[in-house]
C-alpha positions as CSV (number, residue, x, y, z in Angstrom):
1,M,19.4,4.8,13.1
2,K,22.1,6.9,14.8
3,K,20.2,6.7,18.1
4,F,19.9,2.9,17.8
5,L,23.6,2.6,17.1
6,S,24.4,4.7,20.1
7,I,22.3,2.5,22.3
8,A,23.7,-0.7,20.9
9,L,27.3,0.5,21.4
10,T,26.4,1.5,25.0
11,V,25.0,-2.0,25.7
12,F,28.0,-3.6,24.1
13,A,30.3,-1.5,26.3
14,L,28.4,-2.5,29.5
15,V,28.6,-6.2,28.6
16,G,32.3,-5.9,28.0
17,F,32.8,-4.0,31.2
18,T,31.1,-6.8,33.2
19,Q,32.8,-9.6,31.4
20,S,36.3,-8.3,32.2
21,I,35.6,-8.9,36.0
22,L,33.2,-11.8,35.8
23,L,34.8,-15.1,34.7
24,N,32.8,-18.1,33.7
25,D,35.0,-21.0,34.8
26,V,35.0,-21.9,38.5
27,D,38.2,-24.0,38.4
28,I,40.1,-21.2,36.8
29,A,38.8,-18.6,39.2
30,V,39.7,-20.7,42.2
31,K,43.3,-21.0,41.0
32,L,43.6,-17.4,40.1
33,A,42.4,-16.4,43.6
34,R,45.0,-18.6,45.2
35,I,47.9,-17.3,43.0
36,E,46.9,-13.6,43.2
37,Q,45.9,-13.9,46.9
38,K,42.5,-12.4,46.3
39,K,39.2,-13.4,47.8
40,L,37.0,-15.5,45.6
41,A,33.3,-14.8,44.8
42,I,30.9,-17.1,43.0
43,V,27.8,-15.5,41.6
44,F,25.1,-18.2,41.2
45,T,22.7,-17.4,38.4
46,T,20.2,-18.9,36.0
47,Q,19.4,-18.0,32.4
48,T,15.8,-16.8,33.2
49,C,16.6,-14.7,36.3
50,P,15.9,-11.0,35.7
51,Y,17.7,-9.9,38.8
52,C,20.8,-11.8,37.7
53,V,20.9,-9.7,34.6
54,K,20.3,-6.5,36.7
55,L,23.2,-7.4,39.0
56,K,25.5,-8.1,36.0
57,N,24.4,-5.1,33.9
58,E,24.0,-2.5,36.6
59,T,25.8,-3.3,39.8
60,L,28.9,-5.0,38.4
61,T,29.3,-2.2,35.8
62,D,29.5,0.5,38.5
63,R,33.0,2.0,38.5
64,T,33.5,1.8,42.3
65,V,32.3,-1.8,42.4
66,K,34.5,-2.8,39.5
67,E,37.6,-1.2,41.0
68,L,37.0,-2.9,44.4
69,I,36.6,-6.3,42.6
70,M,39.7,-5.8,40.4
71,A,41.8,-4.8,43.5
72,N,40.6,-7.5,45.9
73,F,38.5,-10.3,44.3
74,I,38.2,-12.9,41.6
75,F,34.6,-13.0,40.6
76,V,33.1,-16.0,38.6
77,E,29.6,-16.7,37.5
78,A,28.2,-20.2,38.1
79,M,25.1,-20.4,35.9
80,Y,22.8,-23.4,36.6
81,D,24.1,-26.0,34.2
82,T,24.2,-29.8,34.4
83,S,26.7,-30.1,31.5
84,R,29.5,-28.1,33.1
85,S,31.5,-29.3,36.1
86,T,34.1,-28.3,38.6
87,E,36.5,-30.1,41.0
88,A,37.3,-27.0,43.0
89,F,35.7,-28.2,46.2
90,G,37.2,-31.7,46.6
91,Q,34.9,-33.6,44.4
92,R,33.6,-33.4,40.8
93,M,30.3,-31.6,40.7
94,S,28.2,-30.2,37.9
95,Y,27.4,-26.5,38.3
96,A,23.8,-27.5,39.0
97,Q,25.1,-29.7,41.9
98,L,27.2,-26.8,43.1
99,F,23.9,-25.0,43.8
100,N,22.9,-27.8,46.2
101,Y,26.4,-28.0,47.7
102,F,26.1,-24.4,48.8
103,N,22.4,-24.5,49.6
104,V,21.5,-21.9,46.9
105,S,17.8,-21.8,46.7
106,G,17.3,-18.4,45.0
107,V,19.2,-16.3,42.5
108,P,21.3,-14.3,42.3
109,T,23.2,-15.5,45.3
110,T,26.9,-14.4,45.8
111,W,29.1,-16.7,47.9
112,F,32.4,-15.2,49.1
113,F,35.5,-17.3,49.9
114,S,39.0,-16.8,51.1
115,S,41.8,-17.0,48.6
116,E,42.1,-20.7,49.4
117,A,38.4,-21.2,48.6
118,T,37.2,-21.5,52.2
119,P,33.6,-20.3,52.4
120,L,33.2,-17.1,54.4
121,V,29.7,-15.6,53.9
122,Y,27.0,-15.3,51.2
123,L,24.7,-12.6,49.9
124,P,21.3,-13.6,48.8
125,G,19.6,-11.6,46.1
126,Y,20.3,-8.4,44.2
127,A,22.0,-5.4,45.7
128,P,22.4,-2.0,44.1
129,A,26.0,-0.7,43.5
130,S,26.2,1.5,46.6
131,T,25.3,-1.4,48.9
132,F,27.4,-3.9,47.0
133,A,30.5,-1.7,47.3
134,Q,30.0,-1.6,51.1
135,I,29.6,-5.4,51.1
136,L,32.9,-5.9,49.2
137,R,34.8,-3.7,51.6
138,Y,33.2,-5.5,54.6
139,V,33.9,-8.9,53.3
140,Y,37.5,-8.3,52.1
141,Q,38.5,-6.7,55.4
142,E,36.7,-9.5,57.3
143,I,35.0,-7.0,59.6
144,K,33.3,-8.6,62.6
145,E,30.9,-5.8,63.4
146,D,27.3,-6.4,62.3
147,F,26.9,-5.2,58.7
148,S,23.9,-3.0,59.6
149,Q,26.1,-1.0,62.0
150,Y,29.1,-1.0,59.7
151,A,27.0,0.3,56.8
152,K,26.3,3.5,58.7
153,K,30.0,4.4,58.7
154,K,32.2,5.9,56.0
155,D,34.9,3.5,54.7
156,N,37.3,4.6,52.0
157,F,39.0,1.2,51.7
158,V,40.0,0.5,48.1
159,G,42.4,-2.4,48.3
160,E,45.4,-4.1,49.8
161,R,48.7,-3.9,47.9
162,K,50.6,-7.1,47.5
163,L,53.9,-7.9,45.8
164,L,53.8,-11.7,45.3
165,R,56.6,-14.1,44.1
166,V,55.3,-16.6,41.7
167,T,56.6,-19.4,39.5
168,Q,56.8,-19.1,35.7
169,E,54.0,-21.6,35.5
170,E,51.8,-19.6,37.8
171,A,52.6,-16.4,35.9
172,N,51.7,-18.0,32.6
173,F,48.4,-19.2,34.1
174,V,47.5,-15.7,35.2
175,L,48.4,-14.1,31.9
176,Q,46.4,-16.7,30.0
177,N,43.3,-16.6,32.2
178,D,43.0,-13.2,33.9
179,P,41.8,-10.6,31.4
180,N,43.1,-7.8,33.7
181,A,46.7,-9.2,33.8
182,L,49.6,-8.0,31.7
183,F,53.3,-8.7,31.4
184,V,55.8,-5.8,31.6
185,A,59.5,-5.9,30.9
186,S,60.2,-2.2,31.3
187,A,59.2,0.6,33.7
188,V,55.6,1.8,33.7
189,E,55.4,5.5,34.7
190,K,51.6,5.7,35.1
191,P,50.3,2.2,35.8
192,D,46.7,1.3,36.1
193,I,46.7,0.4,39.8
194,F,43.8,-2.1,39.3
195,K,45.5,-4.2,36.8
196,V,47.6,-7.3,37.7
197,Y,51.2,-6.7,36.6
198,V,53.5,-9.6,35.9
199,T,57.3,-9.0,35.6
200,K,60.6,-10.8,35.9
201,D,62.4,-7.6,37.0
202,E,62.5,-7.0,40.8
203,Q,63.1,-3.3,40.5
204,I,60.1,-2.9,38.2
205,A,58.0,-5.0,40.6
206,N,59.0,-2.8,43.6
207,K,58.4,0.4,41.7
208,L,54.9,-0.8,40.6
209,N,54.1,-1.6,44.2
210,E,55.3,1.8,45.4
211,L,53.1,3.4,42.7
212,G,50.1,1.8,44.3
213,V,49.4,-1.2,42.1
214,F,47.3,-3.6,44.1
215,R,48.7,-6.9,42.7
216,V,52.3,-7.2,41.3
217,L,53.5,-10.7,40.5
218,L,57.3,-11.2,40.4
219,V,58.4,-14.3,38.5
220,T,61.2,-15.9,40.5
221,D,62.2,-18.9,38.4
């Protein structure tokens, strides 16, 4: 019984670990990417795809992968579904139609976009954590070198620090929809650099940026 409970708790922790970086609403993800100036990634999946589960439960729970995503990306899952829709790409489409729009013929497929939802490149299939981490670094930095050559090199890139001025409306949207965002009104001595900090105090914002936080949002109205 104790062994079963331990396994169950481990599985629950892994699911929670993934959910905190993998959203399920494309429209929300697109808006978050724009406000936070992070690249967007849409992971196309189906309910019956074993490698989709493997990607979510193994690759996306890896600590390095998760940190790279939290620092630089907004990830969202688009599961094949005719009942859900998005207007993120200029027209209303069901999630099923989104597959056709981006020529997704196999799953999982991960499409990467700029912070303004401009398509950049896609990754077909499953990738283990070590490879996926390299891909995240490669995509975010928009490296032009062929990936096969880049992958042979050591790259310690973690993220790009940005202090962004946002409206109160934008700040509210982030706080309501990004599970990794939090509002602070007083100094934070040891911040989690991978969280998104929202504040109205410019001194606090500057200090968080100096301490290495990758995204600090300063409310300016």
